[in-house]
C-alpha positions in Angstrom: 5.1 13.2 -0.6 6.8 14.0 2.6 8.1 11.0 4.5 7.4 9.7 7.1 3.7 9.6 6.2 0.9 7.9 8.0 -2.8 8.3 7.2 -6.2 6.6 7.2 -8.9 7.6 4.7 -12.3 6.2 5.6 -14.4 5.5 2.5 -17.4 3.9 4.3 -18.2 2.2 7.6 -16.3 -1.0 6.6 -13.9 0.2 4.0 -10.8 2.4 4.4 -7.3 3.1 2.9 -4.3 3.0 5.3 -0.9 4.3 4.3 2.3 4.0 6.3 5.5 5.1 4.7 8.9 5.4 6.4 12.5 6.0 5.3 15.0 3.8 7.1 18.6 4.7 6.1 18.6 4.7 2.3 15.5 2.4 2.1 11.8 2.8 2.4 9.4 0.6 4.4 5.8 1.0 3.2 2.3 -0.4 3.4 -0.5 1.1 1.4 -3.6 -1.0 1.7 -7.4 -1.1 1.2 -9.1 -2.7 4.2 -12.6 -4.1 3.8 -14.5 -5.7 6.8 -11.2 -5.7 8.7 -9.2 -7.6 6.0 -6.7 -6.4 3.5 -8.2 -6.8 0.0 -5.7 -4.8 -2.1 -2.4 -3.1 -1.5 1.4 -2.8 -1.7 4.0 -3.4 1.0 7.5 -4.6 1.8 7.2 -5.8 5.4 9.2 -8.2 7.4 12.3 -8.0 5.2 10.3 -9.2 2.2 10.8 -7.5 -1.1 8.1 -5.1 -2.5 4.9 -7.0 -3.5 1.2 -6.4 -4.4 -1.8 -8.0 -2.8 -5.0 -8.6 -4.8 -7.5 -10.6 -2.8 -5.6 -13.6 -1.5 -3.0 -13.5 -4.2 0.5 -11.9 -4.0 2.5 -10.6 -6.9 6.0 -9.2 -7.3 6.1 -5.4 -7.5 9.1 -3.4 -8.8 9.4 -0.4 -6.4 10.5 2.7 -8.3 9.9 5.4 -5.6 7.2 6.7 -3.4 5.4 8.8 -5.9 5.2 5.9 -8.4 4.1 3.6 -5.6 1.2 5.9 -4.7 0.3 6.4 -8.3 0.3 2.6 -8.8 -1.9 2.1 -5.8 -4.6 4.5 -6.9 -4.4 3.2 -10.4 -4.8 -0.4 -9.2 -7.5 0.6 -6.8 -9.6 2.0 -9.6 -9.2 -1.3 -11.4 -9.9 -3.4 -8.3 -13.1 -1.5 -7.4 
């Protein structure tokens, strides 16, 4: 995947995937999320100087970031399980 990358994939009227991936120096900043009815319901990010983590509903779990390709793979794998 080429970075920077930003995209929105509309799945239905109230459901979409949003991806925002940037490289800052040697590090990546990313947010890959599923939004339903205006709220994040699933995704991965490392915003606001927080380490990488995964959101599932209202819960947050640690996530070991191993590169952009693995991140995208983990997102779609987790999305299949979530849906």
